[in-house]
N, C-alpha and C positions, 0 to 999 in steps of 0.2 A: 787057193787052190780052185778049189771051190766059185771061187768071185772069178777068177781064169776061163772055167768054167763054161760058168754063165756069160761072159763077153764070146767066149768062140761058139756058143748057143746062138749071141745074137747073132756073128757076123753072120752065123751059116743060115740062119731063114731068111726069110722076108724084110728086108729094112723097113720100117714103121715108124713113128712117132711116139705108138703106145709099146714096142716092144724094151723101144730108147726110155723110155719107161719104168718098163718096170725091170729094167738093170738099175738102174738108177734107185729106187724101190731099194731093190734087195741088198743091193752095194749097204745103204744107208742101215738097213735094216743090221749086217753083218758086223755094220762098228760099231754101229749101240751096241750088241750083244758081245761083241771082243771088250772093248773097255771097260763094259759093266761084269764083264769077267775078270777083267785087271784088279780094276778097284776095289771085288771081292777077297778074291784071294791074294791079293800084293797090300790093300787097305791105302795105296794113295793111286793118283794119276797117271800117266806113263809121262808125262813134260816136267812131278813133280820132282825137286832133288831127295835117294834116300836121306832116310835118317841116319849117320854118323852111329855104326855099337857103339855101345857103352866101352867104356875103360875097366876092365877086371882086377884091372892091381890097383892094388891097397894104396893110400896115399902116404910119398912119405914125402910130403913137408910139415907134416907134423911128429911130436917128438912125443913118443909114448912117454907114462909118468906114472912111478914106481910107486908102489901100495906096504911100504915097509915098516 
C-alpha cells in the first residue's frame, strides 16, 4: 500500500530522472525489509518449501517386547 502511495506521488509531481530513481530506491529498501522480516519470522525465504510437520503418531511398524 505504501509503495502505491510512492507511485502516485511520483506521477503527480513533475517527472524527472531523480524522482524515478528515488522511487526505485524506496521500492528496493521496502522489498529488502519485507524479505528480512519474513526470514526472521518464518525462518525461511518465501521461495523455499515449508518443512512438513513431524508425525505425532507412534510408529506402528515396531512390535513391543513383553518383559515378563
